[in-house]
PyMOL commands that place a pseudoatom at each C-alpha (Angstrom):
pseudoatom trace, name=CA, resn=GLN, resi=1, chain=A, elem=C, hetatm=0, pos=[0.571, 15.988, -12.065]
pseudoatom trace, name=CA, resn=VAL, resi=2, chain=A, elem=C, hetatm=0, pos=[1.078, 13.321, -9.422]
pseudoatom trace, name=CA, resn=GLN, resi=3, chain=A, elem=C, hetatm=0, pos=[1.526, 9.827, -10.800]
pseudoatom trace, name=CA, resn=LEU, resi=4, chain=A, elem=C, hetatm=0, pos=[1.733, 6.522, -8.958]
pseudoatom trace, name=CA, resn=VAL, resi=5, chain=A, elem=C, hetatm=0, pos=[3.167, 3.270, -10.264]
pseudoatom trace, name=CA, resn=GLU, resi=6, chain=A, elem=C, hetatm=0, pos=[2.374, 0.151, -8.276]
pseudoatom trace, name=CA, resn=SER, resi=7, chain=A, elem=C, hetatm=0, pos=[4.104, -3.189, -8.575]
pseudoatom trace, name=CA, resn=GLY, resi=8, chain=A, elem=C, hetatm=0, pos=[4.607, -6.451, -6.733]
pseudoatom trace, name=CA, resn=GLY, resi=9, chain=A, elem=C, hetatm=0, pos=[1.199, -8.091, -6.736]
pseudoatom trace, name=CA, resn=GLY, resi=10, chain=A, elem=C, hetatm=0, pos=[0.645, -11.671, -7.771]
pseudoatom trace, name=CA, resn=LEU, resi=11, chain=A, elem=C, hetatm=0, pos=[-0.406, -15.154, -6.793]
pseudoatom trace, name=CA, resn=VAL, resi=12, chain=A, elem=C, hetatm=0, pos=[0.957, -16.671, -3.597]
pseudoatom trace, name=CA, resn=GLN, resi=13, chain=A, elem=C, hetatm=0, pos=[0.165, -19.665, -1.426]
pseudoatom trace, name=CA, resn=PRO, resi=14, chain=A, elem=C, hetatm=0, pos=[-1.136, -19.253, 2.117]
pseudoatom trace, name=CA, resn=GLY, resi=15, chain=A, elem=C, hetatm=0, pos=[1.720, -18.503, 4.455]
pseudoatom trace, name=CA, resn=GLY, resi=16, chain=A, elem=C, hetatm=0, pos=[3.739, -16.915, 1.684]
pseudoatom trace, name=CA, resn=SER, resi=17, chain=A, elem=C, hetatm=0, pos=[5.037, -13.386, 1.268]
pseudoatom trace, name=CA, resn=LEU, resi=18, chain=A, elem=C, hetatm=0, pos=[4.789, -10.554, -1.211]
pseudoatom trace, name=CA, resn=ARG, resi=19, chain=A, elem=C, hetatm=0, pos=[6.195, -7.054, -1.298]
pseudoatom trace, name=CA, resn=LEU, resi=20, chain=A, elem=C, hetatm=0, pos=[4.229, -4.258, -2.909]
pseudoatom trace, name=CA, resn=SER, resi=21, chain=A, elem=C, hetatm=0, pos=[5.851, -1.047, -4.106]
pseudoatom trace, name=CA, resn=CYS, resi=22, chain=A, elem=C, hetatm=0, pos=[4.340, 2.260, -5.099]
pseudoatom trace, name=CA, resn=ALA, resi=23, chain=A, elem=C, hetatm=0, pos=[6.549, 4.897, -6.691]
pseudoatom trace, name=CA, resn=ALA, resi=24, chain=A, elem=C, hetatm=0, pos=[5.168, 8.429, -6.663]
pseudoatom trace, name=CA, resn=SER, resi=25, chain=A, elem=C, hetatm=0, pos=[6.222, 11.367, -8.774]
pseudoatom trace, name=CA, resn=GLY, resi=26, chain=A, elem=C, hetatm=0, pos=[5.055, 14.846, -9.634]
pseudoatom trace, name=CA, resn=SER, resi=27, chain=A, elem=C, hetatm=0, pos=[5.108, 16.585, -6.268]
pseudoatom trace, name=CA, resn=ALA, resi=28, chain=A, elem=C, hetatm=0, pos=[7.593, 19.421, -6.014]
pseudoatom trace, name=CA, resn=PHE, resi=29, chain=A, elem=C, hetatm=0, pos=[7.723, 19.258, -2.212]
pseudoatom trace, name=CA, resn=GLY, resi=30, chain=A, elem=C, hetatm=0, pos=[7.449, 15.545, -1.583]
pseudoatom trace, name=CA, resn=PHE, resi=31, chain=A, elem=C, hetatm=0, pos=[4.736, 13.637, 0.148]
pseudoatom trace, name=CA, resn=ASN, resi=32, chain=A, elem=C, hetatm=0, pos=[3.160, 13.606, 3.564]
pseudoatom trace, name=CA, resn=ALA, resi=33, chain=A, elem=C, hetatm=0, pos=[1.055, 10.533, 4.291]
pseudoatom trace, name=CA, resn=MET, resi=34, chain=A, elem=C, hetatm=0, pos=[1.389, 7.448, 2.133]
pseudoatom trace, name=CA, resn=GLY, resi=35, chain=A, elem=C, hetatm=0, pos=[-0.379, 4.157, 2.501]
pseudoatom trace, name=CA, resn=TRP, resi=36, chain=A, elem=C, hetatm=0, pos=[-2.298, 1.191, 1.246]
pseudoatom trace, name=CA, resn=TYR, resi=37, chain=A, elem=C, hetatm=0, pos=[-5.944, 0.245, 1.053]
pseudoatom trace, name=CA, resn=ARG, resi=38, chain=A, elem=C, hetatm=0, pos=[-7.463, -2.927, -0.325]
pseudoatom trace, name=CA, resn=GLN, resi=39, chain=A, elem=C, hetatm=0, pos=[-10.752, -4.018, -1.773]
pseudoatom trace, name=CA, resn=ALA, resi=40, chain=A, elem=C, hetatm=0, pos=[-11.917, -7.613, -1.919]
pseudoatom trace, name=CA, resn=PRO, resi=41, chain=A, elem=C, hetatm=0, pos=[-14.720, -8.723, -4.253]
pseudoatom trace, name=CA, resn=GLY, resi=42, chain=A, elem=C, hetatm=0, pos=[-18.090, -7.649, -2.893]
pseudoatom trace, name=CA, resn=LYS, resi=43, chain=A, elem=C, hetatm=0, pos=[-16.560, -5.677, -0.047]
pseudoatom trace, name=CA, resn=GLN, resi=44, chain=A, elem=C, hetatm=0, pos=[-15.830, -2.053, 0.662]
pseudoatom trace, name=CA, resn=ARG, resi=45, chain=A, elem=C, hetatm=0, pos=[-12.353, -0.636, 0.329]
pseudoatom trace, name=CA, resn=GLU, resi=46, chain=A, elem=C, hetatm=0, pos=[-10.570, -0.831, 3.666]
pseudoatom trace, name=CA, resn=LEU, resi=47, chain=A, elem=C, hetatm=0, pos=[-7.455, 0.630, 5.188]
pseudoatom trace, name=CA, resn=VAL, resi=48, chain=A, elem=C, hetatm=0, pos=[-4.455, -1.678, 5.357]
pseudoatom trace, name=CA, resn=ALA, resi=49, chain=A, elem=C, hetatm=0, pos=[-1.623, 0.548, 6.555]
pseudoatom trace, name=CA, resn=THR, resi=50, chain=A, elem=C, hetatm=0, pos=[-0.463, 4.137, 6.534]
pseudoatom trace, name=CA, resn=ILE, resi=51, chain=A, elem=C, hetatm=0, pos=[2.803, 5.907, 7.206]
pseudoatom trace, name=CA, resn=THR, resi=52, chain=A, elem=C, hetatm=0, pos=[3.317, 9.599, 7.836]
pseudoatom trace, name=CA, resn=GLY, resi=53, chain=A, elem=C, hetatm=0, pos=[6.140, 11.758, 6.606]
pseudoatom trace, name=CA, resn=GLY, resi=54, chain=A, elem=C, hetatm=0, pos=[7.745, 11.374, 10.012]
pseudoatom trace, name=CA, resn=GLY, resi=55, chain=A, elem=C, hetatm=0, pos=[7.532, 7.585, 9.865]
pseudoatom trace, name=CA, resn=SER, resi=56, chain=A, elem=C, hetatm=0, pos=[4.605, 6.946, 12.198]
pseudoatom trace, name=CA, resn=THR, resi=57, chain=A, elem=C, hetatm=0, pos=[2.626, 3.910, 11.128]
pseudoatom trace, name=CA, resn=ASN, resi=58, chain=A, elem=C, hetatm=0, pos=[-0.905, 2.642, 11.532]
pseudoatom trace, name=CA, resn=TYR, resi=59, chain=A, elem=C, hetatm=0, pos=[-2.241, -0.797, 10.649]
pseudoatom trace, name=CA, resn=ALA, resi=60, chain=A, elem=C, hetatm=0, pos=[-5.570, -2.523, 10.351]
pseudoatom trace, name=CA, resn=ASP, resi=61, chain=A, elem=C, hetatm=0, pos=[-6.023, -5.026, 13.167]
pseudoatom trace, name=CA, resn=SER, resi=62, chain=A, elem=C, hetatm=0, pos=[-6.300, -7.832, 10.624]
pseudoatom trace, name=CA, resn=VAL, resi=63, chain=A, elem=C, hetatm=0, pos=[-2.743, -7.313, 9.351]
pseudoatom trace, name=CA, resn=LYS, resi=64, chain=A, elem=C, hetatm=0, pos=[-0.884, -6.298, 12.511]
pseudoatom trace, name=CA, resn=GLY, resi=65, chain=A, elem=C, hetatm=0, pos=[2.157, -8.470, 13.064]
pseudoatom trace, name=CA, resn=ARG, resi=66, chain=A, elem=C, hetatm=0, pos=[2.082, -9.752, 9.476]
pseudoatom trace, name=CA, resn=PHE, resi=67, chain=A, elem=C, hetatm=0, pos=[2.397, -6.655, 7.283]
pseudoatom trace, name=CA, resn=THR, resi=68, chain=A, elem=C, hetatm=0, pos=[4.985, -3.896, 7.470]
pseudoatom trace, name=CA, resn=ILE, resi=69, chain=A, elem=C, hetatm=0, pos=[4.721, -0.537, 5.754]
pseudoatom trace, name=CA, resn=SER, resi=70, chain=A, elem=C, hetatm=0, pos=[7.819, 1.511, 5.017]
pseudoatom trace, name=CA, resn=ARG, resi=71, chain=A, elem=C, hetatm=0, pos=[8.899, 4.338, 2.778]
pseudoatom trace, name=CA, resn=ASP, resi=72, chain=A, elem=C, hetatm=0, pos=[11.969, 5.665, 1.028]
pseudoatom trace, name=CA, resn=ASN, resi=73, chain=A, elem=C, hetatm=0, pos=[11.616, 9.427, 0.901]
pseudoatom trace, name=CA, resn=ALA, resi=74, chain=A, elem=C, hetatm=0, pos=[14.560, 9.807, -1.479]
pseudoatom trace, name=CA, resn=LYS, resi=75, chain=A, elem=C, hetatm=0, pos=[12.692, 7.651, -3.980]
pseudoatom trace, name=CA, resn=ASN, resi=76, chain=A, elem=C, hetatm=0, pos=[9.178, 8.822, -3.033]
pseudoatom trace, name=CA, resn=THR, resi=77, chain=A, elem=C, hetatm=0, pos=[8.255, 5.178, -2.728]
pseudoatom trace, name=CA, resn=VAL, resi=78, chain=A, elem=C, hetatm=0, pos=[6.090, 3.352, -0.232]
pseudoatom trace, name=CA, resn=TYR, resi=79, chain=A, elem=C, hetatm=0, pos=[6.358, -0.379, 0.366]
pseudoatom trace, name=CA, resn=LEU, resi=80, chain=A, elem=C, hetatm=0, pos=[4.128, -2.993, 1.913]
pseudoatom trace, name=CA, resn=GLN, resi=81, chain=A, elem=C, hetatm=0, pos=[5.844, -6.168, 3.043]
pseudoatom trace, name=CA, resn=MET, resi=82, chain=A, elem=C, hetatm=0, pos=[3.195, -8.842, 3.465]
pseudoatom trace, name=CA, resn=ASN, resi=83, chain=A, elem=C, hetatm=0, pos=[4.102, -12.014, 5.335]
pseudoatom trace, name=CA, resn=SER, resi=84, chain=A, elem=C, hetatm=0, pos=[2.053, -14.993, 6.498]
pseudoatom trace, name=CA, resn=LEU, resi=85, chain=A, elem=C, hetatm=0, pos=[-0.527, -14.257, 3.845]
pseudoatom trace, name=CA, resn=GLU, resi=86, chain=A, elem=C, hetatm=0, pos=[-4.001, -15.659, 4.332]
pseudoatom trace, name=CA, resn=PHE, resi=87, chain=A, elem=C, hetatm=0, pos=[-6.874, -16.373, 1.968]
pseudoatom trace, name=CA, resn=GLU, resi=88, chain=A, elem=C, hetatm=0, pos=[-8.645, -13.331, 3.406]
pseudoatom trace, name=CA, resn=ASP, resi=89, chain=A, elem=C, hetatm=0, pos=[-5.845, -11.073, 2.170]
pseudoatom trace, name=CA, resn=THR, resi=90, chain=A, elem=C, hetatm=0, pos=[-6.934, -11.642, -1.420]
pseudoatom trace, name=CA, resn=ALA, resi=91, chain=A, elem=C, hetatm=0, pos=[-7.878, -8.242, -2.827]
pseudoatom trace, name=CA, resn=VAL, resi=92, chain=A, elem=C, hetatm=0, pos=[-6.872, -5.441, -5.116]
pseudoatom trace, name=CA, resn=TYR, resi=93, chain=A, elem=C, hetatm=0, pos=[-4.382, -3.299, -3.226]
pseudoatom trace, name=CA, resn=TYR, resi=94, chain=A, elem=C, hetatm=0, pos=[-4.316, 0.442, -3.849]
pseudoatom trace, name=CA, resn=CYS, resi=95, chain=A, elem=C, hetatm=0, pos=[-1.637, 2.834, -2.741]
pseudoatom trace, name=CA, resn=TYR, resi=96, chain=A, elem=C, hetatm=0, pos=[-2.386, 6.434, -1.976]
pseudoatom trace, name=CA, resn=VAL, resi=97, chain=A, elem=C, hetatm=0, pos=[-0.287, 9.508, -1.305]
pseudoatom trace, name=CA, resn=VAL, resi=98, chain=A, elem=C, hetatm=0, pos=[-0.932, 12.976, 0.037]
pseudoatom trace, name=CA, resn=PRO, resi=99, chain=A, elem=C, hetatm=0, pos=[1.463, 15.496, -1.475]
pseudoatom trace, name=CA, resn=LEU, resi=100, chain=A, elem=C, hetatm=0, pos=[2.766, 18.239, 0.789]
pseudoatom trace, name=CA, resn=TYR, resi=101, chain=A, elem=C, hetatm=0, pos=[0.895, 21.537, 0.462]
pseudoatom trace, name=CA, resn=VAL, resi=102, chain=A, elem=C, hetatm=0, pos=[-1.817, 19.979, -1.706]
pseudoatom trace, name=CA, resn=GLY, resi=103, chain=A, elem=C, hetatm=0, pos=[-5.301, 19.539, -0.351]
pseudoatom trace, name=CA, resn=ARG, resi=104, chain=A, elem=C, hetatm=0, pos=[-6.109, 16.151, -1.832]
pseudoatom trace, name=CA, resn=ASP, resi=105, chain=A, elem=C, hetatm=0, pos=[-4.889, 12.600, -2.118]
pseudoatom trace, name=CA, resn=TYR, resi=106, chain=A, elem=C, hetatm=0, pos=[-3.944, 10.557, -5.164]
pseudoatom trace, name=CA, resn=TRP, resi=107, chain=A, elem=C, hetatm=0, pos=[-4.509, 6.856, -5.817]
pseudoatom trace, name=CA, resn=GLY, resi=108, chain=A, elem=C, hetatm=0, pos=[-2.703, 4.168, -7.749]
pseudoatom trace, name=CA, resn=GLN, resi=109, chain=A, elem=C, hetatm=0, pos=[-4.340, 1.923, -10.311]
pseudoatom trace, name=CA, resn=GLY, resi=110, chain=A, elem=C, hetatm=0, pos=[-4.391, -1.073, -7.999]
pseudoatom trace, name=CA, resn=THR, resi=111, chain=A, elem=C, hetatm=0, pos=[-2.483, -4.336, -7.990]
pseudoatom trace, name=CA, resn=GLN, resi=112, chain=A, elem=C, hetatm=0, pos=[-4.058, -7.748, -7.525]
pseudoatom trace, name=CA, resn=VAL, resi=113, chain=A, elem=C, hetatm=0, pos=[-2.954, -9.974, -4.669]
pseudoatom trace, name=CA, resn=THR, resi=114, chain=A, elem=C, hetatm=0, pos=[-4.362, -13.493, -4.731]
pseudoatom trace, name=CA, resn=VAL, resi=115, chain=A, elem=C, hetatm=0, pos=[-3.724, -15.978, -1.945]
pseudoatom trace, name=CA, resn=SER, resi=116, chain=A, elem=C, hetatm=0, pos=[-4.613, -19.445, -3.100]
pseudoatom trace, name=CA, resn=SER, resi=117, chain=A, elem=C, hetatm=0, pos=[-3.430, -23.010, -2.708]
for i in range(1, 117): cmd.bond("trace and resi %d" % i, "trace and resi %d" % (i + 1))
show_as sticks, trace
zoom trace
């Protein structure tokens, strides 16, 4: 059974930084795509960033140049470095993974990021 453990959320002032981590386990063959979505109050869940098994990345326009996604395949962990945080980045952040040779994705429990002065 695939399990995800997220960490790194919290309260930060505008312009500050946070680093989210998501450690995955339970896949015998590792993971293909990994990434992050977020959901702000009253809004739909939206893509933040994704990274493939080969390291190709994709970002939402709203976070380009501020956020960086990376992964450590030896640890089955995906990271989201968030810099220059803005009020609009306040949301619950969810990581997701797609195990190799499995036809579905798995989601973390979510971690709250609050940008406030």
